[in-house]
py3Dmol code that shows the C-alpha trace and the ligand (Angstrom):
import py3Dmol

protein = """\
ATOM      1  CA  MET A   1      46.434   0.058 -19.756  1.00  0.00           C
ATOM      2  CA  MET A   2      49.127   1.119 -17.393  1.00  0.00           C
ATOM      3  CA  LYS A   3      49.991  -0.410 -14.010  1.00  0.00           C
ATOM      4  CA  VAL A   4      52.331   0.705 -11.142  1.00  0.00           C
ATOM      5  CA  THR A   5      53.020  -0.782  -7.727  1.00  0.00           C
ATOM      6  CA  ILE A   6      52.565   1.417  -4.724  1.00  0.00           C
ATOM      7  CA  GLY A   7      53.852  -0.187  -1.560  1.00  0.00           C
ATOM      8  CA  ARG A   8      51.905  -3.550  -1.508  1.00  0.00           C
ATOM      9  CA  SER A   9      49.057  -2.275  -3.783  1.00  0.00           C
ATOM     10  CA  ILE A  10      48.470  -1.757  -7.489  1.00  0.00           C
ATOM     11  CA  LEU A  11      47.343   1.402  -9.142  1.00  0.00           C
ATOM     12  CA  GLU A  12      46.134   1.020 -12.670  1.00  0.00           C
ATOM     13  CA  LEU A  13      44.799   3.140 -15.512  1.00  0.00           C
ATOM     14  CA  VAL A  14      42.451   1.757 -18.079  1.00  0.00           C
ATOM     15  CA  GLU A  15      40.330   3.390 -20.746  1.00  0.00           C
ATOM     16  CA  GLY A  16      36.708   2.230 -20.491  1.00  0.00           C
ATOM     17  CA  ASP A  17      33.235   2.300 -18.886  1.00  0.00           C
ATOM     18  CA  ILE A  18      33.180   2.242 -15.053  1.00  0.00           C
ATOM     19  CA  THR A  19      29.758   0.507 -14.911  1.00  0.00           C
ATOM     20  CA  LEU A  20      31.345  -2.616 -16.297  1.00  0.00           C
ATOM     21  CA  GLN A  21      34.067  -3.027 -13.632  1.00  0.00           C
ATOM     22  CA  ASP A  22      34.184  -6.013 -11.445  1.00  0.00           C
ATOM     23  CA  THR A  23      36.070  -4.359  -8.527  1.00  0.00           C
ATOM     24  CA  ASP A  24      34.513  -4.552  -5.064  1.00  0.00           C
ATOM     25  CA  ALA A  25      33.246  -1.008  -5.462  1.00  0.00           C
ATOM     26  CA  ILE A  26      32.926   1.597  -8.138  1.00  0.00           C
ATOM     27  CA  VAL A  27      32.983   5.204  -7.359  1.00  0.00           C
ATOM     28  CA  ASN A  28      30.368   7.611  -8.691  1.00  0.00           C
ATOM     29  CA  ALA A  29      30.931  11.265  -9.383  1.00  0.00           C
ATOM     30  CA  ALA A  30      27.672  12.194  -7.758  1.00  0.00           C
ATOM     31  CA  ASN A  31      26.123  15.591  -6.835  1.00  0.00           C
ATOM     32  CA  THR A  32      24.985  16.730  -3.385  1.00  0.00           C
ATOM     33  CA  THR A  33      21.400  15.439  -3.778  1.00  0.00           C
ATOM     34  CA  LEU A  34      22.609  11.858  -4.505  1.00  0.00           C
ATOM     35  CA  LEU A  35      19.495  11.508  -6.726  1.00  0.00           C
ATOM     36  CA  GLY A  36      21.222  10.933 -10.005  1.00  0.00           C
ATOM     37  CA  GLY A  37      22.250  13.201 -12.788  1.00  0.00           C
ATOM     38  CA  GLY A  38      24.066  13.172 -16.172  1.00  0.00           C
ATOM     39  CA  GLY A  39      27.462  11.791 -17.143  1.00  0.00           C
ATOM     40  CA  VAL A  40      28.826   8.900 -15.138  1.00  0.00           C
ATOM     41  CA  ASP A  41      26.174   9.379 -12.437  1.00  0.00           C
ATOM     42  CA  GLY A  42      23.350   8.678 -15.034  1.00  0.00           C
ATOM     43  CA  ALA A  43      25.239   5.687 -16.415  1.00  0.00           C
ATOM     44  CA  ILE A  44      25.718   4.142 -12.982  1.00  0.00           C
ATOM     45  CA  HIS A  45      22.104   4.578 -11.951  1.00  0.00           C
ATOM     46  CA  ARG A  46      20.908   3.108 -15.205  1.00  0.00           C
ATOM     47  CA  ALA A  47      23.177   0.161 -14.805  1.00  0.00           C
ATOM     48  CA  GLY A  48      22.601  -0.293 -11.013  1.00  0.00           C
ATOM     49  CA  GLY A  49      18.970   0.008 -11.112  1.00  0.00           C
ATOM     50  CA  PRO A  50      16.322   1.101  -8.450  1.00  0.00           C
ATOM     51  CA  GLN A  51      18.063  -0.408  -5.366  1.00  0.00           C
ATOM     52  CA  VAL A  52      20.948   2.173  -5.787  1.00  0.00           C
ATOM     53  CA  LEU A  53      18.559   5.091  -6.075  1.00  0.00           C
ATOM     54  CA  GLU A  54      16.394   3.838  -3.192  1.00  0.00           C
ATOM     55  CA  GLU A  55      19.460   3.652  -0.836  1.00  0.00           C
ATOM     56  CA  CYS A  56      20.582   7.101  -2.063  1.00  0.00           C
ATOM     57  CA  ARG A  57      17.213   8.502  -1.218  1.00  0.00           C
ATOM     58  CA  LYS A  58      17.321   7.127   2.332  1.00  0.00           C
ATOM     59  CA  ILE A  59      20.805   8.642   2.847  1.00  0.00           C
ATOM     60  CA  GLY A  60      19.334  12.019   1.792  1.00  0.00           C
ATOM     61  CA  GLY A  61      22.319  13.838   0.291  1.00  0.00           C
ATOM     62  CA  CYS A  62      26.076  14.308   0.775  1.00  0.00           C
ATOM     63  CA  PRO A  63      28.110  17.483   1.139  1.00  0.00           C
ATOM     64  CA  THR A  64      30.842  18.433  -1.374  1.00  0.00           C
ATOM     65  CA  GLY A  65      34.121  16.698  -0.563  1.00  0.00           C
ATOM     66  CA  GLU A  66      32.371  13.652   1.103  1.00  0.00           C
ATOM     67  CA  ALA A  67      31.206  10.268   0.032  1.00  0.00           C
ATOM     68  CA  ARG A  68      28.493   7.740   0.891  1.00  0.00           C
ATOM     69  CA  ILE A  69      28.250   4.028   0.130  1.00  0.00           C
ATOM     70  CA  THR A  70      25.294   1.987  -1.213  1.00  0.00           C
ATOM     71  CA  ALA A  71      24.933  -1.464  -2.544  1.00  0.00           C
ATOM     72  CA  GLY A  72      25.776  -2.016  -6.202  1.00  0.00           C
ATOM     73  CA  GLY A  73      22.288  -3.252  -7.181  1.00  0.00           C
ATOM     74  CA  CYS A  74      22.476  -4.901 -10.666  1.00  0.00           C
ATOM     75  CA  LEU A  75      26.149  -3.847 -11.107  1.00  0.00           C
ATOM     76  CA  LYS A  76      28.969  -6.393 -11.031  1.00  0.00           C
ATOM     77  CA  ALA A  77      30.611  -4.284  -8.202  1.00  0.00           C
ATOM     78  CA  ARG A  78      29.113  -5.100  -4.818  1.00  0.00           C
ATOM     79  CA  TYR A  79      29.145  -1.385  -3.737  1.00  0.00           C
ATOM     80  CA  VAL A  80      28.882   2.117  -5.184  1.00  0.00           C
ATOM     81  CA  ILE A  81      30.692   4.837  -3.369  1.00  0.00           C
ATOM     82  CA  HIS A  82      29.044   8.122  -4.243  1.00  0.00           C
ATOM     83  CA  ALA A  83      31.602  10.932  -3.989  1.00  0.00           C
ATOM     84  CA  VAL A  84      30.817  14.608  -4.550  1.00  0.00           C
ATOM     85  CA  GLY A  85      33.463  16.658  -6.228  1.00  0.00           C
ATOM     86  CA  PRO A  86      33.536  20.504  -6.406  1.00  0.00           C
ATOM     87  CA  VAL A  87      31.948  22.567  -9.096  1.00  0.00           C
ATOM     88  CA  TYR A  88      35.004  24.182 -10.664  1.00  0.00           C
ATOM     89  CA  LYS A  89      34.906  27.972 -10.733  1.00  0.00           C
ATOM     90  CA  ASP A  90      38.457  29.365 -11.039  1.00  0.00           C
ATOM     91  CA  GLY A  91      40.558  27.094  -8.723  1.00  0.00           C
ATOM     92  CA  ARG A  92      40.426  29.635  -5.870  1.00  0.00           C
ATOM     93  CA  HIS A  93      37.344  28.356  -4.236  1.00  0.00           C
ATOM     94  CA  ARG A  94      38.960  25.402  -2.385  1.00  0.00           C
ATOM     95  CA  GLU A  95      38.383  23.171  -5.456  1.00  0.00           C
ATOM     96  CA  PRO A  96      41.771  21.380  -5.054  1.00  0.00           C
ATOM     97  CA  GLU A  97      41.039  20.541  -1.307  1.00  0.00           C
ATOM     98  CA  LEU A  98      37.539  19.459  -2.020  1.00  0.00           C
ATOM     99  CA  LEU A  99      38.594  17.193  -4.905  1.00  0.00           C
ATOM    100  CA  THR A 100      41.284  15.727  -2.653  1.00  0.00           C
ATOM    101  CA  ASP A 101      38.680  15.095   0.073  1.00  0.00           C
ATOM    102  CA  ALA A 102      36.329  13.409  -2.351  1.00  0.00           C
ATOM    103  CA  TYR A 103      39.013  10.872  -3.199  1.00  0.00           C
ATOM    104  CA  ARG A 104      40.170  10.387   0.400  1.00  0.00           C
ATOM    105  CA  THR A 105      36.745   9.972   1.896  1.00  0.00           C
ATOM    106  CA  SER A 106      35.913   7.426  -0.841  1.00  0.00           C
ATOM    107  CA  LEU A 107      39.071   5.360   0.046  1.00  0.00           C
ATOM    108  CA  ASP A 108      38.287   5.601   3.727  1.00  0.00           C
ATOM    109  CA  LEU A 109      34.848   4.174   3.119  1.00  0.00           C
ATOM    110  CA  ALA A 110      36.425   1.334   1.076  1.00  0.00           C
ATOM    111  CA  SER A 111      38.861   0.585   3.851  1.00  0.00           C
ATOM    112  CA  ARG A 112      36.242   0.615   6.582  1.00  0.00           C
ATOM    113  CA  HIS A 113      34.159  -1.893   4.559  1.00  0.00           C
ATOM    114  CA  LYS A 114      37.117  -4.011   3.977  1.00  0.00           C
ATOM    115  CA  LEU A 115      37.048  -3.638   0.234  1.00  0.00           C
ATOM    116  CA  GLU A 116      40.155  -4.736  -1.603  1.00  0.00           C
ATOM    117  CA  SER A 117      39.560  -3.175  -4.938  1.00  0.00           C
ATOM    118  CA  VAL A 118      38.024   0.181  -6.004  1.00  0.00           C
ATOM    119  CA  ALA A 119      37.513   1.752  -9.438  1.00  0.00           C
ATOM    120  CA  PHE A 120      37.311   5.557  -9.812  1.00  0.00           C
ATOM    121  CA  PRO A 121      36.190   7.753 -12.648  1.00  0.00           C
ATOM    122  CA  SER A 122      37.797  11.120 -13.223  1.00  0.00           C
ATOM    123  CA  ILE A 123      35.770  12.979 -10.643  1.00  0.00           C
ATOM    124  CA  GLY A 124      34.861  16.519 -11.472  1.00  0.00           C
ATOM    125  CA  THR A 125      36.180  16.736 -15.010  1.00  0.00           C
ATOM    126  CA  GLY A 126      32.822  16.439 -16.814  1.00  0.00           C
ATOM    127  CA  ALA A 127      29.885  18.762 -16.052  1.00  0.00           C
ATOM    128  CA  TYR A 128      31.708  20.178 -13.020  1.00  0.00           C
ATOM    129  CA  GLY A 129      34.497  21.540 -15.271  1.00  0.00           C
ATOM    130  CA  TYR A 130      37.667  20.679 -13.372  1.00  0.00           C
ATOM    131  CA  PRO A 131      40.581  20.890 -15.828  1.00  0.00           C
ATOM    132  CA  MET A 132      41.619  17.401 -16.624  1.00  0.00           C
ATOM    133  CA  GLU A 133      45.354  17.589 -16.092  1.00  0.00           C
ATOM    134  CA  ALA A 134      45.007  19.389 -12.686  1.00  0.00           C
ATOM    135  CA  ALA A 135      42.328  16.902 -11.621  1.00  0.00           C
ATOM    136  CA  ALA A 136      44.554  14.013 -12.719  1.00  0.00           C
ATOM    137  CA  ARG A 137      47.435  15.196 -10.594  1.00  0.00           C
ATOM    138  CA  ILE A 138      45.256  15.460  -7.516  1.00  0.00           C
ATOM    139  CA  ALA A 139      43.476  12.112  -8.120  1.00  0.00           C
ATOM    140  CA  LEU A 140      46.814  10.207  -8.615  1.00  0.00           C
ATOM    141  CA  THR A 141      48.627  11.901  -5.800  1.00  0.00           C
ATOM    142  CA  THR A 142      45.796  11.442  -3.279  1.00  0.00           C
ATOM    143  CA  VAL A 143      45.401   7.715  -4.201  1.00  0.00           C
ATOM    144  CA  ARG A 144      49.100   7.169  -4.011  1.00  0.00           C
ATOM    145  CA  GLU A 145      49.323   8.791  -0.544  1.00  0.00           C
ATOM    146  CA  TYR A 146      46.429   6.752   0.693  1.00  0.00           C
ATOM    147  CA  LEU A 147      47.704   3.396  -0.593  1.00  0.00           C
ATOM    148  CA  LYS A 148      51.083   3.926   1.099  1.00  0.00           C
ATOM    149  CA  GLY A 149      49.233   4.009   4.463  1.00  0.00           C
ATOM    150  CA  HIS A 150      46.599   1.454   3.574  1.00  0.00           C
ATOM    151  CA  PRO A 151      47.885  -1.802   2.058  1.00  0.00           C
ATOM    152  CA  GLU A 152      44.584  -3.445   2.828  1.00  0.00           C
ATOM    153  CA  ILE A 153      43.316  -1.834  -0.363  1.00  0.00           C
ATOM    154  CA  ARG A 154      45.015  -4.006  -2.835  1.00  0.00           C
ATOM    155  CA  ARG A 155      43.971  -2.348  -6.143  1.00  0.00           C
ATOM    156  CA  VAL A 156      42.756   1.011  -7.324  1.00  0.00           C
ATOM    157  CA  ARG A 157      41.799   1.338 -10.940  1.00  0.00           C
ATOM    158  CA  PHE A 158      41.078   4.629 -12.707  1.00  0.00           C
ATOM    159  CA  VAL A 159      38.589   4.036 -15.522  1.00  0.00           C
ATOM    160  CA  LEU A 160      39.015   6.917 -18.013  1.00  0.00           C
ATOM    161  CA  PHE A 161      36.244   7.618 -20.383  1.00  0.00           C
ATOM    162  CA  GLY A 162      37.700   8.021 -23.847  1.00  0.00           C
ATOM    163  CA  GLU A 163      41.284   8.246 -25.226  1.00  0.00           C
ATOM    164  CA  THR A 164      41.792  11.895 -24.357  1.00  0.00           C
ATOM    165  CA  ALA A 165      41.191  11.482 -20.703  1.00  0.00           C
ATOM    166  CA  TYR A 166      43.191   8.277 -20.591  1.00  0.00           C
ATOM    167  CA  LYS A 167      46.160   9.960 -22.295  1.00  0.00           C
ATOM    168  CA  VAL A 168      46.203  12.771 -19.748  1.00  0.00           C
ATOM    169  CA  TYR A 169      46.309  10.471 -16.777  1.00  0.00           C
ATOM    170  CA  GLU A 170      48.916   8.326 -18.396  1.00  0.00           C
ATOM    171  CA  ARG A 171      51.139  11.319 -19.031  1.00  0.00           C
ATOM    172  CA  VAL A 172      50.715  12.546 -15.524  1.00  0.00           C
ATOM    173  CA  LEU A 173      51.532   9.190 -14.067  1.00  0.00           C
ATOM    174  CA  GLN A 174      54.494   8.673 -16.380  1.00  0.00           C
ATOM    175  CA  SER A 175      55.864  12.047 -15.613  1.00  0.00           C
ATOM    176  CA  ALA A 176      55.688  11.334 -11.848  1.00  0.00           C
ATOM    177  CA  GLY A 177      58.989   9.445 -11.966  1.00  0.00           C
ATOM    178  CA  PRO A 178      60.119   6.349 -10.046  1.00  0.00           C
ATOM    179  CA  GLU A 179      60.654   8.267  -6.730  1.00  0.00           C
ATOM    180  CA  TRP A 180      56.960   8.713  -6.764  1.00  0.00           C
ATOM    181  CA  LEU A 181      56.280   5.041  -6.134  1.00  0.00           C
TER     182      LEU A 181
END
"""
ligand_1 = """\
27
LIG
P 31.297 15.628 -12.671
O 29.950 16.277 -12.423
O 31.979 15.161 -11.385
O 32.196 16.433 -13.582
P 30.649 13.811 -14.901
O 29.939 12.572 -14.789
O 30.060 14.906 -15.745
O 30.919 14.214 -13.410
O 32.161 13.608 -15.455
C 33.125 12.909 -14.770
C 34.045 12.240 -15.680
O 33.440 10.898 -15.906
C 34.254 12.831 -17.111
O 35.580 12.858 -17.418
C 33.352 11.943 -17.997
O 33.967 11.886 -19.313
C 33.521 10.602 -17.264
N 32.478 9.579 -17.564
C 31.273 9.725 -18.129
N 30.711 8.518 -18.243
C 31.524 7.554 -17.827
C 31.506 6.163 -17.684
N 30.483 5.391 -18.029
N 32.617 5.544 -17.182
C 33.726 6.211 -16.736
N 33.715 7.611 -16.884
C 32.692 8.248 -17.343
"""
view = py3Dmol.view(width=600, height=400)
view.addModel(protein, "pdb")
view.setStyle({"model": 0}, {"cartoon": {"style": "trace"}})
view.addModel(ligand_1, "xyz")
view.setStyle({"model": 1}, {"stick": {}})
view.zoomTo()
view.show()
């Protein structure tokens, strides 16, 4: 567990399972259909139950780099923010911008719904193939920038699945240095 203060908010890293988080919202690494899939998407739909899928169906999809919000169903979190990251090809197909947008639009939804705490998985770094360290830099930088301008979001927690992912995020955050905060 690692915790830093950014403005009036807290950014924290934990190793664990995002479906168990008690934040106001958890973010899903969804695909454009919003109809569920493998990885964290499958886990969130299994834990959230039919209400989440039903709301996703009504929304009818989401473009890459955007996000949509549903209720949390059976989850502890009241909401699920479904964010669509890019399928990683070679880094020259706007992957960095699209990953940045996925985080930013998720935070915008949280802010508009007056949510004070949000948990993110490492969007894009599973089936979509985004290299973990590059994704961690984008994820942490984008959240930091956002929190500086949006103190109404009190807490953002990255929930990293497994020690390897956790260590990468920890190293990137540690190497950011104090001027980063
Ligand atoms: P994407 O299609 O965006 O790559 P994936 O679900 O395949 O999404 O993977 C995104 C990240 O989520 C991966 O690093 C994966 O290890 C992680 N992950 C998988 N299950 C969970 C979970 N239950 N909680 C948190 N992270 C998870």
